[in-house]
N, C-alpha and C positions, 0 to 999 in steps of 0.2 A: 759419525762425528768427524768434523773437518779438522785436520791437524794444523799446527801453526805454520809449518813450512813443508816444502815438497819432499825433502828427505825423510820426514816423519812417517811417510807412507810405508817405509820399510821398517820392520820390527828389529832387524839386526843385519849384520853383514858377515860374510865368510870369505875364505880364500877360494880357490878353484873348486867348482862343484864336484861332488863325489859321484861316481857312477855306480854306487851301491844299488842293488836291485830292490831293496826294501824301502826305498823312498823316492819321491819325485826328484827329477833332475833340477828343476827350478821351483822350489816351494814358494807359494804365494807369500809375499811380504819379506822376502830375503833378497838382499843386494849382494852380488858377488863382486869382489874387488880383486884387482891384480890378475885378471884373466887375459888370455891371449886374444888378439883380434880375430884369429881364425874361428874361435868359438862364436863370436858375435856375427861374423860373416855367415855362418851356417844358420843362425837363428833369424837374422833380420829379414831374410827372404821367405821365411815360412810363418811369420807372425802377422798380426793385423796391420792395417795401413798406418803410416806415419801421420800424425796430426800436428807436430811441431818439431823443428830441427834448427840447430844453430852451428855455425863455425866459430870456434874460439880464436882468441889472439894470444895463445900461450907460447907458441914456438917461433912464429914468424910475423913480421909486420906486413902491412898491406903493400909495401913497395919492394918487397924482396922478390928477386927473380926466382921463378919456380922451374924445376926440371920435370916436366910432365909429358907423357905421351898420350894424354887424354884426347879422345875423338868426341866431337860434339856435333849435334844436328846442324844442318846448314841454316842460314838466316830465314828461309821460308818455312822452317819448322817441319820439313819432310824428314823421312828417315835416312836420307843421304847424309853422310857424315864428312867432316873435314877435320884435319889435324889442328890442334891448338898450336899457334906459332911458338917456336922456341923463344926463349928470353921474355916470356910473358910474366908479368907481375901477378901477385896474389889478387890485387885489386882489379886488374884487367880481366883475369879469369872469372872473378866473382861477377863483374859487370856483364861479361858475355853470358853467363848462366842466368843471373837474376834479372838484369835490366833488359837483355835482348831475348831471353827465353830460349837460349840455345843449349838445351839440356843434353847431356850424354845419353846414349842408348843404354849402356850398362855402366853406371857411374862407379868410378874409383873414388871412394870417399876420402882417400889420402891425397887427392890431387891438390889440396890447398896447403899441404905440409903443416897441418894443425889438427887439433882435436875437433871432433864432430859429436854433438849430443843430440839424441833423438828421443821422441816420445811417441809410442804407438798406442792405439786404443781399439778395443773390440766392443762396440756398443751393446751387442747382445748379452754379454756377460759382465760388462763394465770392468773388464780386465785390461790393465795397462802394462806395457813393456817399456823399460828405460834402457837406453844404450849410451855408453860413453866410449867412443872410439878414441883412444889416446895415441898420439902421433908416434910415440916410441914403441907402440904395438904390444907391449908386454904387460902393461897395467891398465887395461881397459876395465869397464864395469858393465854389468848386466843385471837386471832384476825385473821382477814383475810384482804387481800388487792388484788387489781388487778393492773397490771402495763404493760406497753409496753416494759419495760426493759427486756432484754434477761434473761431467767431463769438461765443460767450459771453465769451471773453477780449477780443476786439476791442471788443465793446460795453462791457465794463467799463473798458477803456482810454479809450474815447470819453467815457464818463460821468466818469471821473476827470479827463480833460483839461478838460472843461467845468466841472465843479464846483470845480476848482482854478485856473481861469483868472482872472488879476487884472483883467480888463476889466470885470467886474460891480462897479460902484461903489455902487449904491443898495441892492441886496439880493442874496442868493445866487441862483444860477441855480435855476429851478424846473422840474421835469419836466412835460412835456406828454404826455397819454395819446395813444397812437397812433390811437385812435378820433377824435381831433380832426382828423386829416388825411384825412377821407373826402370824397368828391366832388372837385371841381376846386379845387386849392390855388393860391393866388397871394399875392404879397406886395404 
């Protein structure tokens, strides 16, 4: 049965996951809130591929100068990297990555100084993972769910959830290409 909105895929939410040996670390249908980004860092690199991702506009506007030490691939797309120039705005960095396809080899998801939301999908089991990397790094979210709802519908529900979320104050959420998430991702 298809829920009314994306967050209805989760039956409930909890604080930080318990490491009790008598239960799964991430029970299907549970969303964990207020967890550290380090927990998400460990999981995002060992779960299925990302099918949708967005950068929010919660903390910074598009023209804010970023302090980043991100290295990106050169303009020919090879694995040679170059340093992102100092005094780069959020929009300039987004344009380098999205419009010019200059993806980092091992992305620092915090490079935009804002929240990043991701949806992953394993088609074999129809298991989905949801990640919300919060820029203040202490109240991130992670959860997984399994559904018979078609993955294209789930993705559209996720996209609608993100695009209509009121938390983006400075600009509308911007999609990130899945190619951005190559290599070892961390926030």
